Structures are given as C-alpha cells and as structure tokens.
N, C-alpha and C positions, 0 to 999 in steps of 0.2 A: 576387712581391715588389714589382715596379714598380707593380702595381695598388694594393697597400696603401699604398705611399709616396705615390702620386698622390692617393688618397683622404685621407690624413692631411694632405697639403699643402693640399688644397682646404679641409678643415676648419680648418686653421690660418689660412688667408687669411680665411675667414669670421669667425673669432674675432677676428682683428686688426681687421677692418672694424667689427665690433660694438664692440670696445674703443674705437676712435676715435670712434664715434658716441656712446658713453656718456661719454667724456671731454668732448666738446663740450657734451652735455647738462648734465653736472656743472658745467662752467665757467659756463654760462648761469644755472643755478640758484644758484650761488655769487654771481654778480654781482647777481642779483635779491635774494638774501638780504641782501647788503651794502647795496643801495639801500633796501630796506624797513627795515633796522636804522637807517640814517641818518635816514630819515623819522620813525621812531618816536622817536628821540632828539630830533629837532627838535620834534616835537609835545609830548613830555614837558617839554622846556625851555620851550616857549611856555606850556604849561599851568601850570607852576611859577611862571613870571613873572607870569601873569595871576591866579593864585589869591591870595585875601586871606591875610594872615599868620594862622597858627594861634594859638590861645589861649596856648600856651606861648611862642611867639615874641613875642606882644604883652606878656606879663608880663615877659619878659626885657628887652624894649625899655624898659618903664616903669622897671624896676630900674636899667638903665643911665642913664636920664634922671635919676632921683632921685640916683644916685651922682654924676653930673656936676654937678648943682645943688649938692650938698653940698660938692663939691670947690671950686666957684667962690666959696663964701662965705668 
C-alpha cells in the first residue's frame, strides 16, 4: 500500500509541476496576445487616419456643405 501511495504521490508532484509550467506558458502567450492586439489596433487606427475618405464619406461631406451654405443665406 505504501508503494502505491508513493507512486501516486510522485505522479501528483509531476502533474503539479507540469501544471505550473503550463500556467507560465499560458500567461506569456496571453501577454503576447494582448501586445499583438494593441499593435494591430494601432496599425488599423493609423491606416484609417491615413486613408482617403471613401466616396460615400465625400458625398456626405458635400451634402453637409451644401446644407450649411443654404442655411447661411
């Protein structure tokens, strides 16, 4: 019985060590994921700011401009 308990204890210790190793790996991957997500958001924001307005945006701007001119008269 003691032999079985010792074997189970050793297996349990190995499992706990592996669990800790996997936790650390998961934390590192999570941190890397957050970093990459932030970088992607920054790139998308920069691309959106640098992109020329779309045709629908341009026509909406023209409509607003015409409306403002009409209101001023």
